[in-house]
C-alpha positions as CSV (number, residue, x, y, z in Angstrom):
1,M,-32.1,-17.2,-56.6
2,K,-34.5,-16.7,-59.5
3,A,-37.4,-17.1,-57.1
4,F,-36.4,-14.0,-55.1
5,S,-36.6,-11.9,-58.3
6,Y,-40.4,-12.1,-58.4
7,P,-42.0,-8.6,-57.8
8,I,-44.9,-10.0,-55.8
9,L,-42.4,-11.4,-53.2
10,K,-40.9,-8.0,-52.7
11,L,-44.3,-6.4,-52.6
12,T,-45.4,-8.9,-49.9
13,I,-42.3,-8.2,-47.8
14,S,-42.9,-4.5,-48.1
15,L,-46.5,-4.8,-47.2
16,A,-45.6,-6.9,-44.1
17,I,-43.0,-4.2,-43.1
18,G,-45.7,-1.6,-43.3
19,I,-48.1,-3.7,-41.1
20,I,-45.4,-4.2,-38.5
21,A,-44.5,-0.5,-38.6
22,S,-48.1,0.3,-37.8
23,D,-47.4,-0.6,-34.2
24,Y,-44.9,2.3,-33.9
25,I,-46.3,4.8,-36.4
26,E,-49.6,6.5,-35.7
27,Q,-50.9,8.5,-38.7
28,S,-54.4,9.4,-39.9
29,V,-56.1,7.7,-42.8
30,Q,-56.0,11.0,-44.8
31,T,-52.2,11.3,-44.3
32,L,-51.6,7.7,-45.4
33,L,-53.9,8.1,-48.5
34,C,-52.0,11.3,-49.4
35,C,-48.7,9.4,-49.2
36,I,-50.0,6.5,-51.4
37,G,-51.4,9.1,-53.9
38,L,-48.1,11.0,-54.0
39,G,-46.3,7.7,-54.5
40,I,-48.5,6.8,-57.4
41,V,-48.0,10.2,-59.0
42,A,-44.2,9.9,-58.6
43,L,-44.3,6.4,-60.1
44,I,-46.2,7.7,-63.2
45,L,-43.8,10.6,-63.7
46,T,-40.7,8.5,-63.2
47,N,-42.0,5.9,-65.6
48,Y,-42.7,8.6,-68.2
49,Y,-39.2,10.0,-67.7
50,C,-37.6,6.6,-68.2
51,K,-39.6,5.9,-71.3
52,K,-38.9,9.3,-72.8
53,R,-35.2,9.2,-72.1
54,K,-35.0,5.5,-72.7
55,K,-33.3,4.9,-69.4
56,I,-33.5,2.1,-66.8
57,L,-33.6,3.4,-63.3
58,F,-34.1,1.8,-59.9
59,W,-36.4,4.6,-58.7
60,P,-39.7,3.2,-60.1
61,S,-39.1,-0.2,-58.3
62,L,-38.2,1.7,-55.1
63,I,-41.3,3.8,-55.2
64,V,-43.5,0.8,-55.7
65,L,-42.0,-0.8,-52.5
66,F,-42.6,2.4,-50.6
67,I,-46.2,2.5,-51.8
68,S,-46.5,-1.1,-50.5
69,V,-45.2,0.0,-47.1
70,F,-47.7,2.8,-46.9
71,L,-50.4,0.4,-48.1
72,G,-49.5,-1.9,-45.2
73,L,-49.9,1.1,-42.8
74,F,-53.2,2.0,-44.4
75,V,-54.8,-1.5,-44.3
76,S,-53.7,-1.9,-40.7
77,K,-55.4,1.3,-39.8
78,I,-58.8,0.7,-41.5
79,Q,-58.9,-3.1,-40.6
80,S,-58.3,-2.4,-36.9
81,P,-61.5,-3.2,-34.9
82,T,-61.2,0.1,-33.2
83,F,-61.5,2.0,-36.5
84,S,-65.3,1.6,-36.3
85,N,-67.1,4.3,-34.2
86,S,-69.4,1.7,-32.8
87,H,-66.5,-0.3,-31.1
88,Y,-67.0,-0.6,-27.4
89,L,-63.7,1.3,-26.7
90,H,-65.5,4.4,-28.0
91,Q,-68.7,3.6,-26.1
92,I,-67.2,3.5,-22.6
93,K,-65.1,6.2,-21.0
94,S,-62.9,3.7,-19.1
95,T,-62.8,0.2,-17.9
96,T,-64.2,0.5,-14.4
97,D,-66.4,-1.6,-12.2
98,D,-69.5,0.2,-13.5
99,L,-72.2,-2.3,-14.6
100,H,-73.5,-2.2,-18.2
101,E,-76.3,-4.1,-19.7
102,L,-74.6,-6.1,-22.5
103,E,-76.0,-8.1,-25.3
104,F,-73.7,-10.3,-27.3
105,V,-73.4,-13.5,-29.4
106,V,-71.1,-16.4,-28.4
107,Q,-68.6,-16.7,-31.2
108,K,-66.1,-19.3,-30.1
109,R,-65.7,-21.7,-27.1
110,L,-62.1,-21.7,-25.7
111,K,-60.4,-24.3,-23.5
112,S,-61.7,-23.9,-19.9
113,N,-59.4,-23.3,-17.0
114,L,-59.7,-24.5,-13.4
115,Y,-62.3,-21.9,-12.5
116,N,-64.0,-20.5,-15.7
117,H,-65.5,-21.5,-19.0
118,R,-64.0,-19.1,-21.5
119,Y,-65.4,-17.7,-24.8
120,Y,-64.9,-15.1,-27.5
121,V,-68.1,-13.1,-27.8
122,E,-69.2,-10.5,-30.4
123,L,-70.9,-7.5,-28.8
124,I,-74.3,-6.3,-30.1
125,R,-75.4,-3.7,-27.6
126,I,-74.0,-1.7,-24.6
127,D,-77.0,-0.4,-22.5
128,S,-79.2,1.2,-25.1
129,V,-76.5,1.9,-27.6
130,Y,-75.4,-0.3,-30.6
131,G,-71.9,-1.7,-30.0
132,S,-69.4,-3.9,-31.8
133,G,-66.1,-5.6,-31.1
134,T,-65.0,-8.9,-29.6
135,L,-64.6,-9.5,-25.9
136,L,-63.2,-12.3,-23.8
137,L,-65.9,-13.8,-21.6
138,N,-65.2,-15.7,-18.4
139,V,-68.1,-17.7,-16.9
140,S,-67.6,-19.1,-13.4
141,K,-68.1,-22.8,-13.3
142,E,-69.9,-22.4,-10.0
143,S,-72.5,-19.9,-11.3
144,V,-73.5,-21.6,-14.6
145,E,-74.1,-25.3,-14.8
146,T,-74.0,-25.7,-18.6
147,E,-71.7,-24.2,-21.1
148,F,-72.9,-21.7,-23.7
149,K,-73.4,-23.0,-27.2
150,N,-71.8,-21.2,-30.2
151,N,-74.2,-18.6,-31.8
152,S,-76.2,-18.3,-28.6
153,R,-77.5,-14.8,-27.8
154,V,-76.8,-13.7,-24.2
155,I,-78.1,-10.7,-22.2
156,T,-76.5,-9.8,-18.9
157,S,-75.3,-7.0,-16.7
158,T,-71.6,-6.9,-15.9
159,A,-68.6,-4.6,-16.0
160,I,-66.2,-4.3,-18.9
161,Q,-62.7,-4.7,-17.5
162,E,-59.1,-4.7,-18.8
163,V,-57.3,-7.9,-19.3
164,K,-54.6,-8.2,-16.6
165,K,-51.1,-7.6,-17.9
166,S,-48.3,-10.1,-17.1
167,L,-47.0,-9.6,-13.6
168,N,-43.6,-11.2,-13.9
169,P,-40.6,-10.4,-16.2
170,Y,-40.5,-12.4,-19.4
171,Q,-43.9,-14.0,-18.7
172,F,-46.3,-14.7,-21.5
173,D,-48.2,-11.5,-22.2
174,Y,-51.8,-12.8,-22.6
175,R,-53.1,-9.2,-22.8
176,N,-50.9,-8.5,-25.8
177,Y,-51.8,-11.8,-27.4
178,L,-55.5,-10.9,-27.2
179,K,-54.8,-7.4,-28.5
180,R,-53.2,-9.0,-31.6
181,H,-56.5,-10.8,-32.2
182,G,-58.6,-7.6,-31.8
183,I,-59.7,-8.3,-28.3
184,Y,-59.0,-5.4,-25.9
185,N,-61.2,-6.1,-22.8
186,Q,-63.0,-8.9,-20.9
187,I,-66.2,-9.5,-19.1
188,S,-67.0,-11.9,-16.3
189,I,-70.2,-13.7,-15.2
190,R,-70.4,-15.0,-11.7
191,N,-73.6,-14.3,-9.8
192,E,-75.1,-11.9,-12.4
193,P,-78.5,-12.7,-13.9
194,V,-78.2,-14.2,-17.4
195,L,-80.7,-14.6,-20.2
196,V,-79.6,-17.1,-22.9
197,I,-81.4,-17.2,-26.2
198,E,-80.5,-20.0,-28.6
199,Q,-81.1,-18.5,-32.0
200,A,-81.2,-20.0,-35.5
201,P,-78.0,-19.4,-37.5
202,K,-78.2,-16.4,-39.8
203,T,-74.7,-16.4,-41.4
204,V,-72.6,-18.9,-43.3
205,R,-70.3,-19.1,-40.4
206,A,-73.1,-19.7,-38.0
207,Y,-74.6,-22.5,-40.2
208,A,-71.1,-24.1,-40.3
209,E,-70.9,-23.9,-36.5
210,T,-74.3,-25.5,-36.2
211,F,-73.4,-28.3,-38.6
212,R,-70.1,-28.9,-36.8
213,E,-71.9,-29.1,-33.4
214,Q,-74.1,-31.8,-35.0
215,L,-71.1,-33.7,-36.2
216,I,-69.5,-33.5,-32.7
217,H,-72.7,-34.8,-31.1
218,K,-72.7,-37.8,-33.5
219,L,-69.0,-38.3,-33.0
220,Q,-69.4,-38.5,-29.2
221,K,-71.9,-41.3,-29.6
222,Q,-69.3,-43.5,-31.3
223,P,-67.3,-45.9,-29.1
224,F,-64.1,-43.8,-29.2
225,S,-62.2,-43.2,-26.0
226,P,-62.0,-39.6,-24.7
227,S,-58.5,-39.1,-25.9
228,E,-59.3,-40.6,-29.4
229,S,-62.4,-38.5,-29.7
230,A,-60.5,-35.3,-28.7
231,I,-57.8,-36.0,-31.3
232,L,-60.4,-36.6,-34.0
233,K,-62.2,-33.4,-33.2
234,A,-58.9,-31.5,-33.4
235,L,-57.8,-33.1,-36.7
236,L,-61.1,-33.0,-38.5
237,L,-63.1,-30.2,-36.9
238,G,-60.5,-27.8,-35.6
239,Q,-61.7,-28.3,-31.9
240,R,-58.7,-28.7,-29.5
241,Q,-60.5,-27.8,-26.3
242,D,-60.9,-31.4,-25.1
243,I,-57.3,-32.5,-25.6
244,S,-55.8,-33.1,-22.2
245,S,-52.8,-31.1,-21.0
246,D,-50.6,-34.3,-20.8
247,T,-51.4,-35.2,-24.4
248,Y,-50.7,-31.7,-25.6
249,E,-47.4,-31.6,-23.8
250,D,-46.3,-34.9,-25.2
251,Y,-47.0,-33.7,-28.8
252,A,-45.1,-30.5,-28.1
253,K,-42.1,-32.4,-26.7
254,A,-42.1,-34.8,-29.7
255,G,-42.2,-32.0,-32.2
256,A,-45.6,-33.0,-33.5
257,I,-47.7,-30.1,-32.0
258,H,-48.3,-28.8,-35.5
259,I,-50.6,-31.7,-36.4
260,L,-53.1,-30.8,-33.6
261,A,-54.0,-27.5,-35.3
262,I,-55.5,-27.7,-38.7
263,S,-53.0,-25.9,-41.0
264,G,-51.1,-26.2,-44.2
265,L,-50.1,-29.8,-43.6
266,H,-53.7,-31.0,-43.2
267,V,-55.0,-29.0,-46.1
268,G,-52.1,-30.1,-48.3
269,I,-52.8,-33.8,-47.5
270,I,-56.5,-33.3,-48.3
271,L,-55.5,-31.6,-51.6
272,I,-53.3,-34.6,-52.5
273,I,-56.2,-37.0,-51.7
274,L,-58.7,-35.0,-53.7
275,Q,-56.4,-34.8,-56.7
276,F,-55.9,-38.6,-56.6
277,L,-59.6,-39.3,-56.2
278,L,-60.7,-36.8,-58.9
279,K,-58.0,-37.7,-61.4
280,P,-60.3,-39.7,-63.7
281,L,-62.2,-36.5,-64.4
282,R,-59.2,-35.4,-66.5
283,F,-60.1,-37.8,-69.2
284,F,-63.4,-36.0,-70.0
285,R,-63.9,-32.7,-71.7
286,Y,-63.6,-29.8,-69.3
287,G,-62.6,-32.4,-66.7
288,K,-59.6,-30.4,-65.5
289,F,-61.8,-27.3,-64.9
290,L,-64.4,-29.5,-63.1
291,Q,-61.7,-31.1,-61.0
292,T,-60.4,-27.7,-59.9
293,V,-63.8,-26.4,-59.1
294,L,-64.7,-29.5,-57.0
295,I,-61.3,-29.3,-55.1
296,L,-61.9,-25.6,-54.3
297,C,-65.5,-26.3,-53.1
298,V,-64.3,-29.2,-50.8
299,L,-61.3,-27.2,-49.5
300,W,-63.4,-24.1,-48.6
301,G,-66.2,-26.3,-47.3
302,F,-63.7,-28.0,-45.0
303,A,-62.5,-24.5,-43.9
304,M,-66.0,-23.5,-42.9
305,L,-66.5,-26.8,-41.1
306,A,-63.3,-26.1,-39.2
307,G,-64.6,-22.7,-38.0
308,L,-62.7,-20.5,-40.5
309,S,-59.9,-20.1,-38.0
310,P,-56.9,-18.1,-39.2
311,S,-54.7,-21.1,-39.7
312,V,-57.4,-22.8,-41.8
313,V,-58.1,-19.8,-43.9
314,R,-54.5,-19.1,-44.7
315,A,-53.8,-22.8,-45.5
316,V,-56.9,-23.1,-47.8
317,T,-56.1,-19.8,-49.5
318,M,-52.5,-20.9,-50.1
319,F,-53.4,-24.3,-51.5
320,S,-56.4,-23.0,-53.5
321,L,-53.9,-20.9,-55.5
322,F,-51.7,-24.0,-55.9
323,A,-54.7,-26.0,-57.1
324,I,-55.8,-23.2,-59.6
325,S,-52.3,-22.8,-61.0
326,K,-52.0,-26.6,-61.5
327,G,-55.5,-26.9,-62.9
328,L,-54.8,-24.1,-65.4
329,K,-51.3,-25.7,-66.2
330,R,-49.7,-22.3,-65.6
331,T,-45.9,-22.5,-65.1
332,T,-45.5,-20.5,-61.9
333,N,-42.9,-20.7,-59.2
334,P,-44.4,-22.1,-56.0
335,L,-42.7,-19.4,-54.0
336,N,-44.4,-16.8,-56.1
337,T,-47.8,-18.5,-55.5
338,L,-47.0,-18.5,-51.8
339,A,-46.3,-14.8,-51.9
340,I,-49.5,-14.1,-53.7
341,S,-51.6,-15.9,-51.1
342,A,-49.7,-14.1,-48.3
343,F,-50.3,-10.7,-50.0
344,I,-54.0,-11.4,-50.4
345,L,-54.4,-12.5,-46.7
346,L,-52.4,-9.6,-45.3
347,L,-54.6,-7.1,-47.3
348,I,-57.7,-8.7,-45.9
349,R,-56.5,-9.4,-42.4
350,P,-53.3,-7.5,-41.5
351,G,-53.3,-9.0,-38.0
352,F,-52.2,-12.3,-39.5
353,C,-48.7,-10.8,-39.8
354,F,-48.4,-11.1,-36.0
355,D,-50.0,-14.5,-35.7
356,V,-47.4,-17.2,-34.8
357,G,-49.2,-19.8,-36.8
358,F,-49.1,-17.6,-39.9
359,Q,-45.4,-17.1,-39.5
360,L,-44.7,-20.8,-38.9
361,S,-46.8,-21.9,-41.8
362,Y,-45.3,-19.6,-44.4
363,A,-41.8,-20.2,-43.1
364,A,-42.2,-23.9,-43.3
365,V,-43.7,-23.9,-46.9
366,A,-41.2,-21.4,-48.1
367,S,-38.3,-23.4,-46.7
368,I,-39.7,-26.6,-48.4
369,V,-39.9,-24.8,-51.7
370,I,-36.4,-23.3,-51.4
371,V,-34.4,-26.0,-49.6
372,K,-35.9,-29.3,-50.8
373,P,-34.8,-28.9,-54.4
374,I,-31.2,-28.5,-53.0
375,F,-31.6,-31.8,-51.1
376,D,-33.0,-33.5,-54.3
377,T,-29.7,-32.8,-56.0
378,W,-27.9,-34.6,-53.2
379,W,-29.8,-37.8,-52.6
380,S,-32.2,-40.0,-54.5
381,F,-33.1,-43.7,-54.9
382,K,-34.5,-45.6,-57.9
383,N,-36.9,-47.6,-55.6
384,R,-40.2,-45.7,-55.4
385,I,-40.9,-46.7,-51.8
386,T,-37.4,-45.9,-50.6
387,N,-37.5,-42.6,-52.5
388,W,-40.9,-41.7,-51.0
389,V,-39.5,-42.2,-47.5
390,L,-36.5,-40.2,-48.4
391,D,-38.7,-37.4,-49.8
392,L,-40.6,-37.3,-46.5
393,L,-37.4,-37.0,-44.6
394,K,-36.2,-34.2,-46.9
395,V,-39.5,-32.3,-46.5
396,S,-39.3,-32.7,-42.7
397,I,-35.7,-31.4,-42.5
398,A,-36.4,-28.6,-45.0
399,A,-39.5,-27.4,-43.0
400,Q,-37.6,-27.6,-39.7
401,I,-34.8,-25.4,-41.1
402,G,-37.3,-22.7,-42.0
403,V,-39.2,-22.8,-38.7
404,L,-36.3,-23.4,-36.3
405,P,-35.5,-19.8,-35.5
406,L,-39.2,-19.0,-34.9
407,S,-39.6,-22.2,-32.8
408,L,-36.7,-21.2,-30.6
409,F,-37.9,-17.6,-30.3
410,Y,-41.5,-18.5,-29.3
411,F,-41.2,-21.9,-27.6
412,H,-37.5,-22.0,-26.6
413,Q,-37.1,-25.7,-27.4
414,F,-36.0,-28.0,-30.1
415,P,-37.1,-31.7,-30.3
416,G,-34.1,-33.7,-31.4
417,L,-36.2,-36.6,-32.7
418,F,-38.5,-34.4,-34.9
419,F,-37.5,-36.3,-38.1
420,V,-38.4,-39.7,-36.5
421,T,-41.7,-38.3,-35.3
422,N,-42.6,-37.0,-38.8
423,L,-41.6,-40.2,-40.5
424,I,-44.2,-42.1,-38.5
425,I,-46.8,-39.5,-37.7
426,I,-47.3,-38.0,-41.2
427,P,-48.3,-41.4,-42.8
428,C,-50.6,-42.0,-39.9
429,L,-52.1,-38.5,-40.3
430,I,-52.7,-39.2,-44.0
431,L,-54.7,-42.3,-43.1
432,V,-56.6,-40.6,-40.2
433,L,-57.6,-37.6,-42.4
434,G,-58.7,-39.8,-45.3
435,L,-60.6,-42.4,-43.1
436,G,-61.8,-39.6,-40.8
437,I,-63.5,-37.6,-43.5
438,L,-65.1,-40.8,-44.8
439,A,-66.3,-41.6,-41.3
440,L,-67.9,-38.1,-41.0
441,V,-69.8,-38.6,-44.2
442,L,-71.0,-42.0,-43.2
443,M,-72.0,-40.7,-39.8
444,L,-74.3,-38.2,-41.4
445,I,-76.3,-41.0,-43.0
446,D,-75.9,-43.3,-39.9
447,K,-74.0,-45.9,-41.9
448,L,-70.7,-45.8,-40.1
449,P,-69.4,-49.4,-39.9
450,E,-67.8,-50.7,-36.6
451,F,-64.6,-51.8,-38.3
452,L,-63.9,-48.2,-39.5
453,V,-64.4,-46.9,-36.0
454,E,-62.0,-49.6,-34.7
455,I,-59.4,-48.8,-37.4
456,L,-59.5,-45.1,-36.6
457,G,-59.3,-45.7,-32.9
458,K,-56.3,-48.0,-33.3
459,L,-54.5,-45.5,-35.5
460,I,-55.0,-42.6,-33.0
461,Q,-54.1,-44.8,-30.1
462,F,-50.9,-45.8,-31.9
463,M,-50.1,-42.1,-32.7
464,N,-50.6,-41.1,-29.0
465,E,-48.5,-44.0,-27.7
466,F,-45.7,-43.3,-30.2
467,V,-45.7,-39.6,-29.4
468,A,-45.6,-40.4,-25.7
469,W,-42.6,-42.7,-26.3
470,V,-40.7,-40.0,-28.2
471,A,-41.6,-37.4,-25.6
472,S,-40.2,-39.7,-22.8
473,K,-36.7,-39.4,-24.4
474,E,-36.1,-36.1,-22.5
475,S,-32.3,-36.3,-23.1
476,L,-33.1,-35.6,-26.8
477,L,-35.4,-32.6,-26.1
478,F,-33.4,-29.4,-25.9
479,D,-35.5,-26.9,-24.0
480,Q,-35.2,-23.7,-22.1
481,I,-33.0,-22.2,-24.9
482,S,-32.6,-18.4,-24.6
483,F,-33.3,-16.9,-28.0
484,D,-34.3,-13.3,-28.3
485,F,-35.4,-11.1,-31.3
486,K,-31.8,-10.2,-32.3
487,A,-31.0,-13.9,-32.5
488,L,-34.2,-14.4,-34.6
489,V,-33.3,-11.7,-37.1
490,L,-29.7,-12.8,-37.4
491,S,-30.6,-16.4,-37.8
492,Y,-32.8,-15.7,-40.9
493,L,-30.0,-13.4,-42.3
494,I,-27.6,-16.4,-42.0
495,L,-30.1,-18.6,-43.8
496,F,-30.7,-16.1,-46.5
497,F,-27.0,-15.3,-47.1
498,G,-26.2,-19.0,-46.9
499,H,-28.7,-19.7,-49.7
500,L,-27.3,-16.8,-51.7
501,F,-23.7,-18.2,-51.3
502,Y,-24.8,-21.7,-52.3
503,H,-26.3,-20.5,-55.6
504,K,-23.6,-17.9,-56.3
505,K,-20.3,-18.8,-54.8
506,S,-18.1,-15.7,-54.6
507,F,-15.7,-14.1,-52.1
508,K,-18.2,-11.2,-51.6
509,N,-21.1,-13.5,-50.7
510,L,-18.8,-15.6,-48.5
511,M,-17.7,-12.4,-46.6
512,I,-21.3,-11.4,-46.1
513,L,-22.2,-14.8,-44.8
514,G,-19.2,-14.7,-42.5
515,I,-20.2,-11.3,-41.1
516,A,-23.7,-12.6,-40.4
517,V,-22.4,-15.6,-38.5
518,L,-20.0,-13.5,-36.5
519,S,-22.7,-11.0,-35.7
520,F,-24.9,-13.9,-34.4
521,Q,-22.0,-15.1,-32.2
522,L,-21.3,-11.6,-30.9
523,F,-24.7,-10.0,-30.4
524,A,-26.8,-13.1,-29.7
525,R,-24.4,-15.4,-27.8
526,Q,-21.5,-13.4,-26.4
527,L,-23.0,-10.1,-25.5
528,P,-25.4,-11.4,-22.8
529,S,-22.5,-13.0,-21.0
530,I,-20.1,-10.0,-21.1
531,V,-22.5,-7.2,-20.2
532,P,-22.6,-6.8,-16.4
533,K,-26.0,-7.1,-14.8
534,H,-27.0,-6.7,-11.1
535,T,-30.8,-6.9,-10.6
536,L,-33.1,-7.5,-7.7
537,V,-36.4,-9.2,-8.9
538,V,-39.4,-9.5,-6.7
539,F,-41.7,-12.1,-8.4
540,H,-45.4,-12.0,-8.1
541,K,-46.5,-15.3,-6.4
542,T,-49.8,-15.5,-4.7
543,K,-49.5,-16.4,-0.9
544,H,-45.8,-17.0,-1.3
545,S,-42.5,-15.0,-1.4
546,L,-40.2,-15.4,-4.4
547,I,-37.2,-13.1,-4.7
548,G,-34.2,-13.3,-7.1
549,F,-30.8,-11.7,-7.2
550,Q,-29.3,-11.6,-10.7
551,T,-25.5,-11.2,-11.1
552,N,-24.6,-11.4,-14.7
553,Q,-25.8,-14.9,-15.8
554,H,-26.3,-16.2,-12.3
555,L,-29.6,-16.1,-10.4
556,E,-29.8,-16.6,-6.7
557,I,-33.4,-17.5,-5.5
558,H,-34.9,-17.0,-2.1
559,H,-38.4,-18.4,-1.5
560,D,-40.8,-20.2,0.8
561,L,-42.1,-22.7,-1.8
562,D,-41.7,-26.4,-1.4
563,T,-39.5,-26.5,-4.5
564,I,-38.6,-24.2,-7.5
565,E,-37.9,-27.1,-9.8
566,N,-39.9,-26.7,-13.0
567,N,-41.4,-23.5,-11.6
568,R,-42.9,-21.6,-14.6
569,T,-42.1,-18.2,-13.2
570,V,-38.4,-18.9,-12.6
571,N,-38.0,-20.8,-15.9
572,D,-39.5,-17.9,-17.9
573,F,-37.0,-15.5,-16.2
574,K,-34.2,-17.9,-16.8
575,I,-34.9,-18.1,-20.5
576,G,-35.6,-14.4,-21.0
577,A,-32.6,-13.2,-19.1
578,A,-30.2,-15.9,-20.5
579,I,-29.5,-17.3,-17.0
580,C,-26.9,-20.1,-17.0
581,L,-26.9,-21.0,-13.2
582,I,-29.6,-20.9,-10.6
583,S,-28.9,-21.4,-6.9
């Protein structure tokens, strides 16, 4: 439990509490600054009193934690996009059908749906007034023949509208998801006149976008199949838009969805490869310093190449600190380094706290740091190859323990063969990343050999086929699991108190762990079944009727659909309301 005694870990947790509380507490910047100032004054006075009286009190530590909470509220306030007076929410009275002349820059291309190409755009001007803020842009496929390129400047006249809220109970709230990313409204282009100006890049991010587009163009000229090209673009360039729905679903069912988004796993593998390749530098004077600098340059270059997405930024920040601490040979606890990276990221981007990827990444790495040393005391082999495979299994299980509650809460499923998937996919991913980066470099100088293209294609084909095979074992995929916020909190309390009891076996800790387990059984499992419920639900379904009668944990459906099997609306309600039987 020594890791939990680090002050930075407590400060990071307090900062996160303040950021989360900002959703429920509305205070002015002046009030928050006064609270932080009073806290600092109280801390100075308390420290002075303790030194003068030679006493050790818990008040100074408590005051520091309260300052961190108010700091979380403060950074959430000032980092909010709406804090700027030029934000479009302050420029328009309401989201009506009134037309505005808008000028904006295309920031990011999203995955298209059946009817529209979709983008995130950064606003420049509303009518004749300077504006700022990010909007969701929907462009009808019928009105515009070609897709907009990143960094393109667009001028059009259209209405700024609200994003539609979810229409059915327990349905994914896309409007709230966009709000968490600082996007509050949307615009649409159908038959409106559009002026598109392809401009030269002016920022580092824009240059990175342009360079990435060139790589994608060169990659598409290579003899990869569409599925192989889509996977390569996702793994190396952070572009997942071209991955088919079937492939994406297979990776989700197999428990390998995390490899399709560049995250800590990818950056960690690249860090290991760089440390191995640059190891000879350590034999020279200042070689360790040079190795660290080169690693940081490559990691952040890779982050810019991948579009500086939140998952990439947090992963590179995390592993940059690990690389610096190792390069300086500082004895630091990995959990402490992890907390420092989280603290820095949350200060700069408080919205990361609500990002699912941020939560999963840090939960996985923290669990590996805490749980894997315990596994190391249980099993080990003398044979290096066998021990490497065992280490891979330990890391996979340790990471799964940390992310399991979050996975059940957000995705309501658990792949039973996750450890089999990771044992095969991760070694393949190491090869794909290493050879893929080499291929990108050789593509730039037009020296990419055919055998390297063939090897990469075969590796990705094998990965896809293996993932499809694992996904076909549906009896080992436990899905549609009801898991609410109470279950999430209680699950992590059980893990925390279980870890506490493992390191300090006492009757007190055993009782606390037992209370946590019983609370989970009562509030998360038993309470939904014993509380009487009688509800009439009229679902929103275009051109169809869909009505449900809920009696406790039984749902009776009346509809005019062909079938309700695998119906997304019904399944969402079943999971959210903890329905056991549908008729």
